[in-house]
N, C-alpha and C positions, 0 to 999 in steps of 0.2 A: 509352601502356605499362603494362604491369602493375606497381603498385607490390612494391616488393623485399619479402619477407619481413622481419620485425624478428626481428633475432639478439637471443633472451633463452634464459637458463638455463630458467626457468620462466615460465608464464603470468603475465600481467601484465595488469591491467585499474585503472582508477580504480572508485571508488563514490563518485556526490555525494548525499550525503544530507542530512536537515531536516526538519522539522515541513513540515504544510502551508501553502500560498502564502506562502515561504520565497525562491522561484525557482530551486527546484531542475532545473527543465526549460529553463529560459532559459540556466544556467550549462551542463549538458552538451550543449545545443546550441553554446554560444560555443566551449567545450574540444575539441569534436569537429570545430568547422571549422578551430580554429588544430593539433588533433595528428592530425587524419587519422583521426579515429573514429568511430563510430558508436554508437548508444545502444541500449542494451538496456534496458527499462522494468522496472522494479522496483513496478508497482503493482498490489495483487490484484483492483481492480477494474476496470483500464483493460484486461483482458485480454479483458472481454467486449464482443460485439459490443453496440451500442445505448445506452450506458452513455458517451453522449460528453457533454452539459452538465453533469450531475452529477459529474464523476468529473474535468472540468477538462482533457480530454483532449486529445493537444497535435493541431493541423490540420496538414494539410501545408504549409501557408505557412508556421505556425510552423515546422515542421521545417526550412524554409533547404535544402530538398535534401539533408540528413541522415539517411542510412538510420536507422527505427529498427525494433525488433524488440520479439516479445512484446504487440503491443498487437492488439487484436479479431480473438483468437485460439479464442476459447470461445463458446459461445454462453450468455447468461444464464440459461438455463432449467435447468442445473444446474451445482451446486459445482464450481468450478476451483480444486484444493488446488494447493499450496506446492510438494508434491513433482510434480506434472505442468510447474509452471510450471518449474521447476530445470532437468529434462530440457530443456523448449525454449530457456532462458537458457544453458544449456551448450554446446548446440549449434550457437547463436549467437554464442557467445564463441570456436568454436575455428573456425569460418566465416570473420569477422571479421579473427582473428590468421593465418587462412593466407592472406589476402589483404593483409597486410602492415597491417591497421589497429589502431588500438586499442580496445579494447570500454570502452565509458564507460554504468557499471551505475547509474541515477537514478531513486529513488523513496524514498515514505515510508514504504511497510510493512518497518518493520526485519527482521520474520522473513524476508521473503523474500531481503535483500541478504544477511543473515546465514547464511541457508540456501546461499545461491551459495557464499560465500565462504570458510566454516568446513566446508562438507560437514557440515552439521548432519542426525544422525539422529533419524529422529522413531521416537517408541514403538509399537510396533508391538501396539493395543491394539485388537481389534475391535468392532466396533458393539456396544450391550447394548438389543437390544429392549426389557426389560422396564423398564431404566432411561429409556430414549428415551420411550414410554410415557407413565411417570410424570411427565417434565421437560416433556412439552408442553401440561403443563396448568398451570405454572410462566408467571409473568411474568419477562422480562428481568432486573427487580430483586430476584426471589424468588431466580433462577437466580445472579445474583450472589452474595447472600448466601449461599450454601450453598458456592460455591466459596472465601469468603474463609475457611468453616472449614474446608472440606477441603483447601484452598493458597493460605494468605495470599500466598506470592509470587509466584504466577502472577496472581492476582486483582490485584496493585501493576500489573501491565502489560498486562493483557487491556484490549480495547477491550469495556466494560461493556453495553454494548447492541446486543452481534450475540450472537444468540442460538446460534446455529449454531458459532460459537468457545466460549461458554461452554458450550454440551452438551459440545463436544468436550475441553475442557479439564475437566468434571466427571467426564467418561464414563474417561479417563485417568487422573486423581487418586482416584477410586473401586478402579481397579484397581491401580494400583502405588503408593498413598498419596500423591503428588503428582506435578505434571508435571516429568521429570528437565529438568537444565541442556541445552540443545540446541546449542548451540555445538562443533564439535571438536576433537579436541586440536592440529590444524597446520592451518592456513589451506591453502587449496588452489588459493589465488590467491596470486600475488604481487602486492598492493591498495594503492595510496594513498587513505586516506579523504580524503574532503571534506567537512565542515560546512559549512550557511548556516542561520544565526538570528541576525534583526537586534534581539532582543529584545523580549520581549511587546510592549510597547505598541505599538511600529511592527507587528509580528506581527498584535495585533488589529487595528488599522487596515485590514491588508490584507485580513484575512478577510474582515472586514463587506464593503469593497469587492467582495471576489471572488462573496460572498455576492448582493448584489444584482444583480450582473451576469450571474450563473447563472439567477437568477429572472427578469430581465428577457429572456435569451436563451429561455428557454420550460424551464425544469426540470417544471414544472408537466404541462406538455404532453408531455414526455417520457415522464415515469411514467405519465400516461394511456395511453402508445403501448404501456409495457411490458406494464400490461396489457389492453388493450383488442385490441389487431394481433397482440403478442409471446405474451399468452395466460398470461403469469406469475399465480400465483397472489397474494396478498397476503401471506403467509407467505413465500412467495419474495423478495418486492419488499421486506419488512422485512430481509430477511439482506443485502441488496446495499448497505448502508450507511447512516447514520444521515440523508443528503440525503432520499435516498427513502423510507427509513422515516418519517420526519417528514410526507413531501409526501404522501404516502399516507392520514396519519392526516388530511390537510387535505380530500385528494378525499373521503374517506371521510364530510367533515361532522364529524368529531371535536374540532377546533380550528380558530379564522377563520384569514382569511390572517395577521393582526398576529402571532397566536400561533405560527403558522407560522415566520415569520421572526424572531422573539425565539428559540422554542425553537434551531432551527438555530444560531442564532449562540451560545447557549449550549452547546452539544453539539460546534461546532465550537473553540471556545475550549480544552474541556476535552478536546478528543483532541488537539491542538495539545500540550497540558501531557504527555499519555501519549506522545506520539510523544517529546519530549524527553527523560522520564525512562527509555526504553528504549534512545535513542541513546547517553545519560550514561554508559550502564556502558561503555560503547568506549573507551579510551582511546589509541585510534589515532588518532580522527578529528580532523582540523587543522580547526578551528573557523574562520568570516570572519562580519562582518557584512554583507557584501554582494558579489556573484558577481563587481564588477570588478575587488576585492581579491584576491578568491579567482583570477580568469586570470592577473592577473599573477604568479603563483607556477608559470608555468607557461612 
């Protein structure tokens, strides 16, 4: 028998957020099983096919029969924007609710979750070919330093080793003076925010364990496949996140395997701290140190 539609006046969903390795995926699945829900992934890289090990993409077994949306929906050859993701996520939410289910948005890309819940409006700034040609000669460090001069507030929260995001932020700041606030005035969905953060000491131990696991599973081989079999340029691989960028440096012989691991660990720690800075701005988030405690609230 089909489930009865939920009787609500406004759309509702649960947003499970937190830094990398905090346990978001496991909690989202547990909530979905308990509350007759489905998971909408809000991970900017899990949208890409072929990026499985480096993104710790949830497996069919780990899903435990819970439907997942917004995973493996794009080719890694071309950038997939937050606007594209949001449209797919909104359709998934509508479908889940129509069938009487509860949408559970889960992921570490804070910009994606905010864009969905708050109906973020992004600046209508066209690509600047002249500026892009100039910036193509810059290192990511040089681009980050330029963004700090143009827009210190945006520089505080950006992924500073992601050349694509740095370029776009500089482009917008050059045109408008700064990147405007991204939140809409009113939430589009009635949302309960659940945050997971076990503390930095515990989180760093988990990051280290996860990193070693991804390397054992074949992160280097996966990165080689992106280059050799899928035909991605080194520039494009660099844009796919710090893990792939650093592994690419190892493959090219620029760093040793030991340096690769040490650098990835260092950058993942920094990334987790940036994620927390973004999330702490949202005072609606209920924070928990572990998934078990959070699950008892429902």
